[in-house]
N, C-alpha and C positions, 0 to 999 in steps of 0.2 A: 807171565797172566798178564793182564791190564788190568786197568783198576775197574774198567768197563767191563773186561770180559768175567769180571770178580763181580761186580752188580749186577751182570748176567746171571750168574751165579747162584747170589742171591735168592733174584727174582724167582726163577725155579726153582727153587728150596721153598719160601714162600710159599709161592703154589702150591705146589706140592703137599702143605706142613694144610693146610687152610683145606681141601680136598679134602687131608686124612680125617685133621677134625666134624665133616660131614658124616664121613663114613662110621667114623665111633658116636655118633650120635644118633644113623640111622641105625643104627644094627643098639643099642645101646638103651635108648630112653626114646627113641620112637613105639616101641612096644610098652610100655611102661607109661606114656602118657599120656592116657586117659587118668592113672594113678595121681598124677602130681595134681600139688594143691594152684585153684587157681590164681590163687588170690602172693603175689610177689612177693609179700610179706612172711608167709610161710615158710617152714625151714623143710628143705627135701638134704635129705641126711645119706652119704654115702657110703657103707663101708665092702672097699674093695680089699677083694685076697688075689694071693700071686701078684700077676703082669698089672691088674685091673689097679693099684698102689702108683703107678705108669701115669695112668693116665688124666690129661686136667680137666677136670671135668667142667669147671665152671667156664673154661673154654670153649665146648666143642658147640660147634653151630647147627643150627638144622637150615633147609632147603631154605628160607631168603637171608641167611646169611647171622640172623640171630643171636648171640653167646646164652647156653644156658643160665646165666648168673642176671642177663637182661631180666633173664622172663621170673628166676628161683633166687630164691635166697640158701645160696649153697652154703653146705657146711660136709667134711669129709672126718671119719674119725677111722680109727685105728682097727678095734675090734669092738665089741660086745661086751660089756664088765655087768656080771649076775651081782 
């Protein structure tokens, strides 16, 4: 495999990755977007469960390719403790 073929393969995977980030944003963030703060300094805390631990929440992109971390201060916690 040539360097050019590897580069094309990388570009394809890169494009797929960003498409998937947009899909995850549509699925996970858009339904709750009305409850997210308007002030980007306010914290948004995600407490993922199961496979959601693998979701890179700050990297999720909306339809305008803006990352979630650009709009909100994102924190991820492993659990809620009482």
